[in-house]
KOLPAGU-429603 format. One record per residue: residue number from 1; residue in three letters; z, x, y of N, C-alpha, C in turn. Coordinates in nm, 3 decimals, decimal comma. Layout:
BEGIN
@n = NUM; res = ALA; n_w = Z; n_u = X; n_v = Y; ca_w = Z; ca_u = X; ca_v = Y; c_w = Z; c_u = X; c_v = Y
...
***
This chain:
BEGIN
@n = 1; res = MET; n_w = 2,932; n_u = 2,708; n_v = 1,642; ca_w = 2,803; ca_u = 2,718; ca_v = 1,716; c_w = 2,688; c_u = 2,655; c_v = 1,626
@n = 2; res = LYS; n_w = 2,701; n_u = 2,680; n_v = 1,500; ca_w = 2,601; ca_u = 2,611; ca_v = 1,418; c_w = 2,604; c_u = 2,462; c_v = 1,411
@n = 3; res = ARG; n_w = 2,715; n_u = 2,401; n_v = 1,434; ca_w = 2,734; ca_u = 2,260; ca_v = 1,436; c_w = 2,675; c_u = 2,212; c_v = 1,570
@n = 4; res = LYS; n_w = 2,680; n_u = 2,264; n_v = 1,664; ca_w = 2,620; ca_u = 2,233; ca_v = 1,802; c_w = 2,478; c_u = 2,227; c_v = 1,796
@n = 5; res = GLY; n_w = 2,423; n_u = 2,338; n_v = 1,729; ca_w = 2,274; ca_u = 2,346; ca_v = 1,707; c_w = 2,226; c_u = 2,242; c_v = 1,624
@n = 6; res = ALA; n_w = 2,288; n_u = 2,203; n_v = 1,500; ca_w = 2,254; ca_u = 2,102; ca_v = 1,419; c_w = 2,262; c_u = 1,970; c_v = 1,491
@n = 7; res = ILE; n_w = 2,354; n_u = 1,942; n_v = 1,565; ca_w = 2,369; ca_u = 1,806; ca_v = 1,640; c_w = 2,260; c_u = 1,802; c_v = 1,729
@n = 8; res = CYS; n_w = 2,227; n_u = 1,901; n_v = 1,805; ca_w = 2,133; ca_u = 1,905; ca_v = 1,912; c_w = 1,996; c_u = 1,876; c_v = 1,857
@n = 9; res = PHE; n_w = 1,975; n_u = 1,936; n_v = 1,729; ca_w = 1,839; ca_u = 1,919; ca_v = 1,657; c_w = 1,831; c_u = 1,774; c_v = 1,611
@n = 10; res = LEU; n_w = 1,939; n_u = 1,712; n_v = 1,559; ca_w = 1,940; ca_u = 1,579; ca_v = 1,495; c_w = 1,911; c_u = 1,485; c_v = 1,627
@n = 11; res = PHE; n_w = 1,977; n_u = 1,500; n_v = 1,732; ca_w = 1,963; ca_u = 1,419; ca_v = 1,855; c_w = 1,824; c_u = 1,443; c_v = 1,911
@n = 12; res = SER; n_w = 1,761; n_u = 1,542; n_v = 1,900; ca_w = 1,622; ca_u = 1,570; ca_v = 1,941; c_w = 1,538; c_u = 1,508; c_v = 1,856
@n = 13; res = LEU; n_w = 1,560; n_u = 1,502; n_v = 1,732; ca_w = 1,474; ca_u = 1,426; ca_v = 1,638; c_w = 1,488; c_u = 1,267; c_v = 1,670
@n = 14; res = LEU; n_w = 1,606; n_u = 1,222; n_v = 1,706; ca_w = 1,616; ca_u = 1,091; ca_v = 1,741; c_w = 1,532; c_u = 1,053; c_v = 1,845
@n = 15; res = ILE; n_w = 1,539; n_u = 1,136; n_v = 1,961; ca_w = 1,463; ca_u = 1,099; ca_v = 2,087; c_w = 1,314; c_u = 1,106; c_v = 2,054
@n = 16; res = ILE; n_w = 1,275; n_u = 1,216; n_v = 1,968; ca_w = 1,136; ca_u = 1,205; ca_v = 1,938; c_w = 1,085; c_u = 1,087; c_v = 1,883
@n = 17; res = PHE; n_w = 1,169; n_u = 1,038; n_v = 1,785; ca_w = 1,113; ca_u = 0,928; ca_v = 1,703; c_w = 1,125; c_u = 0,788; c_v = 1,779
@n = 18; res = LEU; n_w = 1,218; n_u = 0,792; n_v = 1,874; ca_w = 1,239; ca_u = 0,677; ca_v = 1,957; c_w = 1,123; c_u = 0,664; c_v = 2,051
@n = 19; res = ILE; n_w = 1,070; n_u = 0,784; n_v = 2,109; ca_w = 0,975; ca_u = 0,793; ca_v = 2,199; c_w = 0,843; c_u = 0,755; c_v = 2,128
@n = 20; res = ALA; n_w = 0,823; n_u = 0,819; n_v = 2,010; ca_w = 0,701; ca_u = 0,798; ca_v = 1,927; c_w = 0,682; c_u = 0,683; c_v = 1,856
@n = 21; res = THR; n_w = 0,788; n_u = 0,592; n_v = 1,854; ca_w = 0,785; ca_u = 0,458; ca_v = 1,795; c_w = 0,677; c_u = 0,382; c_v = 1,829
@n = 22; res = ILE; n_w = 0,585; n_u = 0,335; n_v = 1,746; ca_w = 0,475; ca_u = 0,252; ca_v = 1,771; c_w = 0,475; c_u = 0,146; c_v = 1,668
@n = 23; res = SER; n_w = 0,412; n_u = 0,049; n_v = 1,709; ca_w = 0,373; ca_u = -0,066; ca_v = 1,602; c_w = 0,269; c_u = -0,021; c_v = 1,495
@n = 24; res = HIS; n_w = 0,302; n_u = -0,044; n_v = 1,375; ca_w = 0,213; ca_u = 0,008; ca_v = 1,273; c_w = 0,146; c_u = -0,114; c_v = 1,199
@n = 25; res = GLY; n_w = 0,160; n_u = -0,240; n_v = 1,246; ca_w = 0,117; ca_u = -0,352; ca_v = 1,186; c_w = 0,189; c_u = -0,377; c_v = 1,073
@n = 26; res = GLN; n_w = 0,303; n_u = -0,309; n_v = 1,057; ca_w = 0,386; ca_u = -0,343; ca_v = 0,944; c_w = 0,518; c_u = -0,405; c_v = 0,987
@n = 27; res = ASP; n_w = 0,589; n_u = -0,464; n_v = 0,900; ca_w = 0,722; ca_u = -0,516; ca_v = 0,928; c_w = 0,824; c_u = -0,448; c_v = 0,848
@n = 28; res = CYS; n_w = 0,943; n_u = -0,466; n_v = 0,872; ca_w = 1,053; ca_u = -0,407; ca_v = 0,795; c_w = 1,062; c_u = -0,443; c_v = 0,651
@n = 29; res = LYS; n_w = 1,023; n_u = -0,564; n_v = 0,619; ca_w = 1,013; ca_u = -0,612; ca_v = 0,484; c_w = 0,901; c_u = -0,554; c_v = 0,392
@n = 30; res = GLN; n_w = 0,789; n_u = -0,547; n_v = 0,453; ca_w = 0,673; ca_u = -0,488; ca_v = 0,396; c_w = 0,678; c_u = -0,326; c_v = 0,377
@n = 31; res = GLY; n_w = 0,751; n_u = -0,261; n_v = 0,487; ca_w = 0,761; ca_u = -0,124; ca_v = 0,480; c_w = 0,652; c_u = -0,057; c_v = 0,507
@n = 32; res = TYR; n_w = 0,616; n_u = 0,060; n_v = 0,457; ca_w = 0,509; ca_u = 0,151; ca_v = 0,480; c_w = 0,421; c_u = 0,141; c_v = 0,363
@n = 33; res = PRO; n_w = 0,292; n_u = 0,142; n_v = 0,376; ca_w = 0,193; ca_u = 0,140; ca_v = 0,263; c_w = 0,191; c_u = 0,251; c_v = 0,163
@n = 34; res = ASN; n_w = 0,162; n_u = 0,228; n_v = 0,041; ca_w = 0,151; ca_u = 0,339; ca_v = -0,056; c_w = 0,039; c_u = 0,428; c_v = -0,015
@n = 35; res = VAL; n_w = 0,082; n_u = 0,554; n_v = 0,001; ca_w = -0,029; ca_u = 0,656; ca_v = 0,029; c_w = -0,013; c_u = 0,779; c_v = -0,062
@n = 36; res = PRO; n_w = -0,140; n_u = 0,848; n_v = -0,079; ca_w = -0,115; ca_u = 0,964; ca_v = -0,156; c_w = -0,031; c_u = 1,070; c_v = -0,099
@n = 37; res = LYS; n_w = 0,022; n_u = 1,160; n_v = -0,188; ca_w = 0,094; ca_u = 1,278; ca_v = -0,148; c_w = -0,005; c_u = 1,379; c_v = -0,111
@n = 38; res = LYS; n_w = 0,034; n_u = 1,495; n_v = -0,060; ca_w = -0,059; ca_u = 1,599; ca_v = -0,017; c_w = -0,139; c_u = 1,654; c_v = -0,118
@n = 39; res = ASP; n_w = -0,106; n_u = 1,639; n_v = -0,252; ca_w = -0,186; ca_u = 1,675; ca_v = -0,365; c_w = -0,292; c_u = 1,574; c_v = -0,416
@n = 40; res = GLY; n_w = -0,287; n_u = 1,469; n_v = -0,354; ca_w = -0,377; ca_u = 1,362; ca_v = -0,390; c_w = -0,319; c_u = 1,261; c_v = -0,491
@n = 41; res = THR; n_w = -0,215; n_u = 1,285; n_v = -0,530; ca_w = -0,150; ca_u = 1,189; ca_v = -0,641; c_w = -0,065; c_u = 1,084; c_v = -0,559
@n = 42; res = PHE; n_w = -0,041; n_u = 0,982; n_v = -0,640; ca_w = 0,049; ca_u = 0,871; ca_v = -0,588; c_w = 0,172; c_u = 0,877; c_v = -0,670
@n = 43; res = ASP; n_w = 0,291; n_u = 0,854; n_v = -0,603; ca_w = 0,406; ca_u = 0,851; ca_v = -0,674; c_w = 0,412; c_u = 0,726; c_v = -0,775
@n = 44; res = ASP; n_w = 0,488; n_u = 0,742; n_v = -0,863; ca_w = 0,503; ca_u = 0,620; ca_v = -0,962; c_w = 0,553; c_u = 0,482; c_v = -0,889
@n = 45; res = ARG; n_w = 0,647; n_u = 0,513; n_v = -0,789; ca_w = 0,695; ca_u = 0,401; ca_v = -0,715; c_w = 0,608; c_u = 0,370; c_v = -0,590
@n = 46; res = LYS; n_w = 0,558; n_u = 0,250; n_v = -0,581; ca_w = 0,470; ca_u = 0,226; ca_v = -0,471; c_w = 0,538; c_u = 0,233; c_v = -0,329
@n = 47; res = ASN; n_w = 0,662; n_u = 0,222; n_v = -0,333; ca_w = 0,739; ca_u = 0,227; ca_v = -0,195; c_w = 0,821; c_u = 0,354; c_v = -0,192
@n = 48; res = ASP; n_w = 0,765; n_u = 0,463; n_v = -0,262; ca_w = 0,850; ca_u = 0,593; ca_v = -0,239; c_w = 0,867; c_u = 0,639; c_v = -0,098
@n = 49; res = LEU; n_w = 0,756; n_u = 0,649; n_v = -0,035; ca_w = 0,765; ca_u = 0,711; ca_v = 0,113; c_w = 0,836; c_u = 0,617; c_v = 0,198
@n = 50; res = TRP; n_w = 0,844; n_u = 0,476; n_v = 0,177; ca_w = 0,908; ca_u = 0,390; ca_v = 0,264; c_w = 1,058; c_u = 0,418; c_v = 0,228
@n = 51; res = GLU; n_w = 1,096; n_u = 0,429; n_v = 0,100; ca_w = 1,239; ca_u = 0,442; ca_v = 0,073; c_w = 1,298; c_u = 0,574; c_v = 0,111
@n = 52; res = LEU; n_w = 1,202; n_u = 0,685; n_v = 0,112; ca_w = 1,251; ca_u = 0,817; ca_v = 0,158; c_w = 1,267; c_u = 0,808; c_v = 0,302
@n = 53; res = ALA; n_w = 1,189; n_u = 0,744; n_v = 0,382; ca_w = 1,194; ca_u = 0,726; ca_v = 0,528; c_w = 1,315; c_u = 0,668; c_v = 0,571
@n = 54; res = GLN; n_w = 1,355; n_u = 0,558; n_v = 0,496; ca_w = 1,487; ca_u = 0,482; ca_v = 0,530; c_w = 1,611; c_u = 0,569; c_v = 0,492
@n = 55; res = ASP; n_w = 1,587; n_u = 0,658; n_v = 0,380; ca_w = 1,700; ca_u = 0,733; ca_v = 0,344; c_w = 1,714; c_u = 0,849; c_v = 0,451
@n = 56; res = TRP; n_w = 1,605; n_u = 0,897; n_v = 0,495; ca_w = 1,609; ca_u = 1,007; ca_v = 0,606; c_w = 1,682; c_u = 0,949; c_v = 0,726
@n = 57; res = VAL; n_w = 1,656; n_u = 0,826; n_v = 0,766; ca_w = 1,729; ca_u = 0,784; ca_v = 0,885; c_w = 1,880; c_u = 0,748; c_v = 0,853
@n = 58; res = TYR; n_w = 1,900; n_u = 0,705; n_v = 0,726; ca_w = 2,038; ca_u = 0,671; ca_v = 0,687; c_w = 2,120; c_u = 0,807; c_v = 0,684
@n = 59; res = PHE; n_w = 2,069; n_u = 0,918; n_v = 0,624; ca_w = 2,149; ca_u = 1,032; ca_v = 0,616; c_w = 2,169; c_u = 1,108; c_v = 0,743
@n = 60; res = ARG; n_w = 2,064; n_u = 1,090; n_v = 0,834; ca_w = 2,067; ca_u = 1,150; ca_v = 0,969; c_w = 2,199; c_u = 1,085; c_v = 1,034
@n = 61; res = ASN; n_w = 2,187; n_u = 0,955; n_v = 1,036; ca_w = 2,305; ca_u = 0,864; ca_v = 1,107; c_w = 2,427; c_u = 0,892; c_v = 1,034
@n = 62; res = LYS; n_w = 2,434; n_u = 0,916; n_v = 0,900; ca_w = 2,559; ca_u = 0,946; ca_v = 0,845; c_w = 2,617; c_u = 1,078; c_v = 0,884
@n = 63; res = ILE; n_w = 2,520; n_u = 1,186; n_v = 0,898; ca_w = 2,577; ca_u = 1,305; ca_v = 0,948; c_w = 2,637; c_u = 1,295; c_v = 1,086
@n = 64; res = LEU; n_w = 2,572; n_u = 1,209; n_v = 1,171; ca_w = 2,636; ca_u = 1,204; ca_v = 1,303; c_w = 2,762; c_u = 1,124; c_v = 1,302
@n = 65; res = GLN; n_w = 2,775; n_u = 1,019; n_v = 1,219; ca_w = 2,895; ca_u = 0,947; ca_v = 1,214; c_w = 2,998; c_u = 1,034; c_v = 1,140
@n = 66; res = CYS; n_w = 2,981; n_u = 1,104; n_v = 1,038; ca_w = 3,089; ca_u = 1,173; ca_v = 0,989; c_w = 3,124; c_u = 1,294; c_v = 1,099
@n = 67; res = ASN; n_w = 3,030; n_u = 1,355; n_v = 1,163; ca_w = 3,063; ca_u = 1,454; ca_v = 1,255; c_w = 3,162; c_u = 1,411; c_v = 1,370
@n = 68; res = ALA; n_w = 3,123; n_u = 1,278; n_v = 1,402; ca_w = 3,198; ca_u = 1,219; ca_v = 1,518; c_w = 3,345; c_u = 1,192; c_v = 1,468
@n = 69; res = LYS; n_w = 3,371; n_u = 1,169; n_v = 1,327; ca_w = 3,502; ca_u = 1,148; ca_v = 1,268; c_w = 3,571; c_u = 1,278; c_v = 1,250
@n = 70; res = GLY; n_w = 3,499; n_u = 1,375; n_v = 1,257; ca_w = 3,551; ca_u = 1,519; ca_v = 1,227; c_w = 3,577; c_u = 1,540; c_v = 1,080
@n = 71; res = ASP; n_w = 3,498; n_u = 1,462; n_v = 0,987; ca_w = 3,502; ca_u = 1,458; ca_v = 0,850; c_w = 3,395; c_u = 1,575; c_v = 0,797
@n = 72; res = GLN; n_w = 3,418; n_u = 1,692; n_v = 0,797; ca_w = 3,342; ca_u = 1,796; ca_v = 0,758; c_w = 3,275; c_u = 1,788; c_v = 0,611
@n = 73; res = LYS; n_w = 3,362; n_u = 1,741; n_v = 0,515; ca_w = 3,329; ca_u = 1,720; ca_v = 0,374; c_w = 3,217; c_u = 1,604; c_v = 0,371
@n = 74; res = CYS; n_w = 3,239; n_u = 1,512; n_v = 0,453; ca_w = 3,140; ca_u = 1,402; ca_v = 0,468; c_w = 3,010; c_u = 1,457; c_v = 0,522
@n = 75; res = VAL; n_w = 3,022; n_u = 1,535; n_v = 0,628; ca_w = 2,910; ca_u = 1,590; ca_v = 0,697; c_w = 2,817; c_u = 1,680; c_v = 0,601
@n = 76; res = GLU; n_w = 2,909; n_u = 1,770; n_v = 0,525; ca_w = 2,820; ca_u = 1,836; ca_v = 0,424; c_w = 2,753; c_u = 1,763; c_v = 0,314
@n = 77; res = LYS; n_w = 2,817; n_u = 1,653; n_v = 0,273; ca_w = 2,764; ca_u = 1,577; ca_v = 0,165; c_w = 2,621; c_u = 1,499; c_v = 0,218
@n = 78; res = ALA; n_w = 2,645; n_u = 1,449; n_v = 0,333; ca_w = 2,536; ca_u = 1,396; ca_v = 0,400; c_w = 2,412; c_u = 1,489; c_v = 0,433
@n = 79; res = ARG; n_w = 2,454; n_u = 1,611; n_v = 0,477; ca_w = 2,350; ca_u = 1,707; ca_v = 0,501; c_w = 2,275; c_u = 1,737; c_v = 0,387
@n = 80; res = LYS; n_w = 2,354; n_u = 1,765; n_v = 0,276; ca_w = 2,291; ca_u = 1,801; ca_v = 0,143; c_w = 2,186; c_u = 1,687; c_v = 0,105
@n = 81; res = ASP; n_w = 2,223; n_u = 1,570; n_v = 0,122; ca_w = 2,132; ca_u = 1,451; ca_v = 0,076; c_w = 2,014; c_u = 1,454; c_v = 0,183
@n = 82; res = PHE; n_w = 2,057; n_u = 1,474; n_v = 0,309; ca_w = 1,943; ca_u = 1,478; ca_v = 0,423; c_w = 1,828; c_u = 1,587; c_v = 0,383
@n = 83; res = ASN; n_w = 1,876; n_u = 1,714; n_v = 0,351; ca_w = 1,793; ca_u = 1,813; ca_v = 0,311; c_w = 1,707; c_u = 1,787; c_v = 0,194
@n = 84; res = GLN; n_w = 1,763; n_u = 1,716; n_v = 0,092; ca_w = 1,681; ca_u = 1,686; ca_v = -0,024; c_w = 1,586; c_u = 1,579; c_v = 0,001
@n = 85; res = THR; n_w = 1,617; n_u = 1,498; n_v = 0,093; ca_w = 1,518; ca_u = 1,390; ca_v = 0,138; c_w = 1,403; c_u = 1,464; c_v = 0,195
@n = 86; res = ASN; n_w = 1,434; n_u = 1,550; n_v = 0,299; ca_w = 1,330; ca_u = 1,636; ca_v = 0,361; c_w = 1,232; c_u = 1,703; c_v = 0,268
@n = 87; res = LYS; n_w = 1,288; n_u = 1,762; n_v = 0,157; ca_w = 1,203; ca_u = 1,830; ca_v = 0,050; c_w = 1,108; c_u = 1,724; c_v = 0,002
@n = 88; res = TRP; n_w = 1,160; n_u = 1,602; n_v = -0,036; ca_w = 1,081; ca_u = 1,505; ca_v = -0,104; c_w = 0,973; c_u = 1,471; c_v = 0,013
@n = 89; res = LEU; n_w = 1,007; n_u = 1,435; n_v = 0,133; ca_w = 0,927; ca_u = 1,392; ca_v = 0,230; c_w = 0,811; c_u = 1,498; c_v = 0,259
@n = 90; res = ASN; n_w = 0,843; n_u = 1,634; n_v = 0,227; ca_w = 0,735; ca_u = 1,729; ca_v = 0,234; c_w = 0,622; c_u = 1,723; c_v = 0,149
@n = 91; res = GLU; n_w = 0,621; n_u = 1,639; n_v = 0,068; ca_w = 0,522; ca_u = 1,619; ca_v = -0,030; c_w = 0,411; c_u = 1,528; c_v = 0,013
@n = 92; res = TYR; n_w = 0,446; n_u = 1,469; n_v = 0,131; ca_w = 0,358; ca_u = 1,376; ca_v = 0,198; c_w = 0,291; c_u = 1,447; c_v = 0,322
@n = 93; res = SER; n_w = 0,188; n_u = 1,388; n_v = 0,362; ca_w = 0,131; ca_u = 1,435; ca_v = 0,502; c_w = 0,223; c_u = 1,419; c_v = 0,609
@n = 94; res = ASN; n_w = 0,204; n_u = 1,514; n_v = 0,720; ca_w = 0,300; ca_u = 1,508; ca_v = 0,828; c_w = 0,272; c_u = 1,365; c_v = 0,915
@n = 95; res = LYS; n_w = 0,138; n_u = 1,326; n_v = 0,905; ca_w = 0,102; ca_u = 1,198; ca_v = 0,967; c_w = 0,167; c_u = 1,080; c_v = 0,910
@n = 96; res = HIS; n_w = 0,164; n_u = 1,079; n_v = 0,783; ca_w = 0,235; ca_u = 0,965; ca_v = 0,715; c_w = 0,382; c_u = 0,963; c_v = 0,716
@n = 97; res = VAL; n_w = 0,441; n_u = 1,077; n_v = 0,714; ca_w = 0,587; ca_u = 1,092; ca_v = 0,723; c_w = 0,619; c_u = 1,043; c_v = 0,871
@n = 98; res = SER; n_w = 0,565; n_u = 1,095; n_v = 0,965; ca_w = 0,598; ca_u = 1,059; ca_v = 1,096; c_w = 0,580; c_u = 0,917; c_v = 1,131
@n = 99; res = GLU; n_w = 0,473; n_u = 0,847; n_v = 1,075; ca_w = 0,457; ca_u = 0,715; ca_v = 1,089; c_w = 0,571; c_u = 0,628; c_v = 1,009
@n = 100; res = ALA; n_w = 0,596; n_u = 0,664; n_v = 0,891; ca_w = 0,691; ca_u = 0,600; ca_v = 0,811; c_w = 0,831; c_u = 0,615; c_v = 0,878
@n = 101; res = LEU; n_w = 0,858; n_u = 0,731; n_v = 0,926; ca_w = 0,990; ca_u = 0,760; ca_v = 1,000; c_w = 1,003; c_u = 0,686; c_v = 1,133
@n = 102; res = SER; n_w = 0,908; n_u = 0,672; n_v = 1,199; ca_w = 0,909; ca_u = 0,595; ca_v = 1,312; c_w = 0,931; c_u = 0,442; c_v = 1,279
@n = 103; res = LEU; n_w = 0,860; n_u = 0,390; n_v = 1,179; ca_w = 0,883; ca_u = 0,254; ca_v = 1,130; c_w = 1,030; c_u = 0,234; c_v = 1,092
@n = 104; res = ALA; n_w = 1,080; n_u = 0,310; n_v = 1,016; ca_w = 1,220; ca_u = 0,314; ca_v = 0,961; c_w = 1,306; c_u = 0,318; c_v = 1,070
@n = 105; res = GLU; n_w = 1,284; n_u = 0,399; n_v = 1,171; ca_w = 1,381; ca_u = 0,401; ca_v = 1,283; c_w = 1,378; c_u = 0,262; c_v = 1,357
@n = 106; res = GLU; n_w = 1,246; n_u = 0,208; n_v = 1,378; ca_w = 1,231; ca_u = 0,092; ca_v = 1,449; c_w = 1,303; c_u = -0,030; c_v = 1,384
@n = 107; res = CYS; n_w = 1,297; n_u = -0,020; n_v = 1,249; ca_w = 1,369; ca_u = -0,130; ca_v = 1,166; c_w = 1,516; c_u = -0,125; c_v = 1,184
@n = 108; res = VAL; n_w = 1,572; n_u = -0,008; n_v = 1,199; ca_w = 1,705; ca_u = 0,018; ca_v = 1,216; c_w = 1,753; c_u = -0,030; c_v = 1,356
@n = 109; res = LEU; n_w = 1,676; n_u = -0,003; n_v = 1,442; ca_w = 1,689; ca_u = -0,057; ca_v = 1,594; c_w = 1,707; c_u = -0,204; c_v = 1,613
@n = 110; res = LYS; n_w = 1,605; n_u = -0,265; n_v = 1,509; ca_w = 1,592; ca_u = -0,411; ca_v = 1,519; c_w = 1,717; c_u = -0,488; c_v = 1,461
@n = 111; res = ARG; n_w = 1,797; n_u = -0,416; n_v = 1,392; ca_w = 1,929; ca_u = -0,482; ca_v = 1,319; c_w = 2,032; c_u = -0,505; c_v = 1,409
***
Protein backbone atom coordinates (compact mmCIF):
# COMPACT_ATOMS: atom_id res chain seq x y z
CA MET A 1 0.00 0.00 0.00
CA LYS A 2 2.94 2.34 0.69
CA ARG A 3 4.17 1.83 -2.87
CA LYS A 4 0.84 2.89 -4.32
CA GLY A 5 0.85 5.99 -2.15
CA ALA A 6 4.38 6.89 -3.19
CA ILE A 7 3.58 6.33 -6.85
CA CYS A 8 0.44 8.46 -6.60
CA PHE A 9 2.46 11.18 -4.87
CA LEU A 10 5.10 11.15 -7.61
CA PHE A 11 2.52 11.24 -10.38
CA SER A 12 0.76 14.10 -8.59
CA LEU A 13 4.02 16.03 -8.50
CA LEU A 14 4.53 15.37 -12.19
CA ILE A 15 1.08 16.69 -13.03
CA ILE A 16 1.54 19.75 -10.83
CA PHE A 17 4.84 20.63 -12.47
CA LEU A 18 3.51 20.02 -15.95
CA ILE A 19 0.58 22.31 -15.28
CA ALA A 20 2.77 24.89 -13.58
CA THR A 21 5.38 24.89 -16.34
CA ILE A 22 5.94 28.43 -17.46
CA SER A 23 8.57 30.20 -19.48
CA HIS A 24 11.18 31.73 -17.21
CA GLY A 25 13.14 33.55 -19.87
CA GLN A 26 15.78 30.86 -19.43
CA ASP A 27 16.78 28.05 -21.70
CA CYS A 28 17.99 24.58 -20.90
CA LYS A 29 21.65 25.43 -21.51
CA GLN A 30 21.61 28.50 -19.26
CA GLY A 31 19.63 26.77 -16.55
CA TYR A 32 18.33 28.62 -13.54
CA PRO A 33 20.08 31.74 -12.25
CA ASN A 34 22.27 31.74 -9.17
CA VAL A 35 20.04 32.66 -6.22
CA PRO A 36 20.65 32.87 -2.47
CA LYS A 37 19.60 30.13 -0.10
CA LYS A 38 17.01 30.79 2.61
CA ASP A 39 19.80 31.87 4.97
CA GLY A 40 20.97 34.53 2.50
CA THR A 41 24.17 32.75 1.48
CA PHE A 42 25.10 31.60 -1.99
CA ASP A 43 26.38 28.12 -2.70
CA ASP A 44 29.97 27.89 -3.90
CA ARG A 45 28.69 26.43 -7.15
CA LYS A 46 26.81 29.03 -9.20
CA ASN A 47 24.61 26.37 -10.76
CA ASP A 48 23.79 24.44 -7.56
CA LEU A 49 20.02 24.94 -7.64
CA TRP A 50 19.88 24.15 -11.35
CA GLU A 51 21.81 20.90 -10.88
CA LEU A 52 19.64 19.93 -7.91
CA ALA A 53 16.48 20.57 -9.94
CA GLN A 54 17.77 18.37 -12.75
CA ASP A 55 18.74 15.68 -10.22
CA TRP A 56 15.25 15.86 -8.68
CA VAL A 57 13.63 15.20 -12.06
CA TYR A 58 16.13 12.44 -12.85
CA PHE A 59 15.64 10.59 -9.57
CA ARG A 60 11.87 10.99 -9.70
CA ASN A 61 11.85 9.45 -13.16
CA LYS A 62 14.31 6.76 -12.06
CA ILE A 63 11.97 5.73 -9.23
CA LEU A 64 9.13 5.37 -11.72
CA GLN A 65 11.26 3.42 -14.21
CA CYS A 66 12.62 1.04 -11.59
CA ASN A 67 9.16 0.52 -10.15
CA ALA A 68 7.78 -0.30 -13.61
CA LYS A 69 10.52 -2.93 -13.96
CA GLY A 70 9.73 -4.33 -10.53
CA ASP A 71 13.30 -3.68 -9.37
CA GLN A 72 12.78 -2.83 -5.70
CA LYS A 73 16.51 -2.46 -4.98
CA CYS A 74 16.76 0.12 -7.74
CA VAL A 75 13.63 1.90 -6.43
CA GLU A 76 15.10 2.15 -2.94
CA LYS A 77 18.44 3.52 -4.23
CA ALA A 78 16.70 6.11 -6.40
CA ARG A 79 14.35 7.04 -3.55
CA LYS A 80 17.33 7.53 -1.22
CA ASP A 81 18.97 9.86 -3.75
CA PHE A 82 15.64 11.62 -4.38
CA ASN A 83 15.15 12.23 -0.64
CA GLN A 84 18.69 13.60 -0.26
CA THR A 85 18.09 15.93 -3.19
CA ASN A 86 14.90 17.14 -1.50
CA LYS A 87 16.89 17.93 1.66
CA TRP A 88 19.34 20.03 -0.33
CA LEU A 89 16.53 21.74 -2.25
CA ASN A 90 14.95 22.68 1.08
CA GLU A 91 17.84 25.10 1.59
CA TYR A 92 16.33 27.31 -1.13
CA SER A 93 13.07 29.27 -1.13
CA ASN A 94 9.97 27.43 -2.29
CA LYS A 95 9.51 29.97 -5.10
CA HIS A 96 12.96 29.38 -6.57
CA VAL A 97 12.73 25.60 -6.14
CA SER A 98 9.35 25.51 -7.86
CA GLU A 99 10.60 27.62 -10.77
CA ALA A 100 13.82 25.61 -11.14
CA LEU A 101 11.90 22.31 -11.05
CA SER A 102 9.44 23.57 -13.64
CA LEU A 103 12.28 24.61 -15.93
CA ALA A 104 14.09 21.29 -15.41
CA GLU A 105 10.87 19.41 -16.21
CA GLU A 106 10.34 21.56 -19.30
CA CYS A 107 13.87 20.79 -20.48
CA VAL A 108 13.31 17.03 -20.07
CA LEU A 109 10.10 17.28 -22.09
CA LYS A 110 11.94 19.14 -24.89
CA ARG A 111 14.40 16.27 -25.35
